C-alpha positions, 0 to 999 in steps of 0.5 A: 500500500502507498504511504500517506505522503505519496497519496497526499502528493497524488491528491495535490497533483490531481487537484492542480490538474482539475483546476486547469481542466475547469479553467479550460472548460470555462474558456472553451464555453466562452469561445463556443458562444462566440463560435455559435454566434458566428455560425448563425450570423454567416447563414443569411448571406449564404442563403441569399446567394443560393436564392439569387443563383437558383433564380438565374439557373432556373431561367436557364444559364449558359452551359459553358460556365466552367464552375457548373461543369465537372472536369475529367480529373479525379476528385479533390478533398478539403479536410478541415481539422484542428491544430490542437488536441484536447478535444475528445474524439473530434479529430479522430471521427473527422479523419476516419470519415475523411479517410473512408471518403478518399478511399471510396473515390481516391484523389488529392487532399488539401488540409486545413489544420495540423491534425489533418496534415499529420494524418495524411502525411503519415498514411501517404495520402496525396497531399497538394496543399495545406493551410492553417487558420492564423486567428482564433475565429475563422474569417472570410479572407481565410476561405478566399485564400484557400479557394483562390488557387483551387479555382485555377486548379479546377479550370486547369483540370488538376481535379474534376470535382472538389469536396469539403469535409468538415464537422457540422455543428448540431449542438454542444454534444452533437457534431458530425462529419459531413462532405459537401460538393463545392465544384462543380456547383451542384443544383441549388434549391431556393427557399420555398418562401421566396417571392415570385418577383421578376428581376432584371440582371445587368449586364446579363444573367450569365455575367452576374452568375459568373461573379456570384458562383465564386462568392457562393463557393467561398461562403460555403467554405467559410460556413464550413470553417465556422461550423468546424470551429464551433464543433471543436469548441463544443468537443473541447468543452465536453472533454474538459468537463469530463476530465474535471468530473473524472478528477473529482472521482479520482480525488474521492478515491484517493482521499478514501485510500489516504484515510485508510492508510492513515487509519492503518498507520495509527492502528500500527502505532497503537499496537506498537505502544501497547506491545511496548507497554506489555513488554515493560510490564513483563 
């Protein structure tokens, strides 16, 4: 049995770790609220773009717009992960899902985040680009920076289609990996409550469409970055909360062991005193 000094040292150590995990849980909770607000704030812009683009496509846009037509090359995948750990199964679930999708239809991978980069490098997956997010909260400029060379690659036939793999934020406890197609732009459905007003496009609807399609793809990537960040924060908060609760349980068990060890030591001391007294009397 460990000595009372060793057990007390372990209790102190676990208590220190518990304070850290509790603080990290509170920080992740605050960041999660901001991430959720960013996700909600970005949705109207994408929704409006879908509405306008779907109107133009419904009128019959020119079929020679490159972003609407699939290429002849293999598919490519953008995988969005985190740069750090301490987020429970967040990265593991995402990377397993991404690996399955790439194995089903092989193609090059573009990674966002250190965890995804390390994963594809270790497994020898074709890797044609890597990015990291320089700020705590993703920005629209991050999406445009990622997509700028990929638009050119798509038009040059480096890959025939482009897909975004990220973790969709459903709730604090629920987030799931999903894959959405970026290029070619798939058929879009306008919201059912869209008015039937007629619009005139200048200089033409095809020119307007060619300008809107890159903005739409960028907004989808930006939305994916925000969803991934919110999912990461939720996973971090859940992981730190679980770690704090586990520390509580461990402290309780160690305290019980400490009390038992102390009681045993006291009992042994009493027995030694009694034995010594009896020896003196004899």
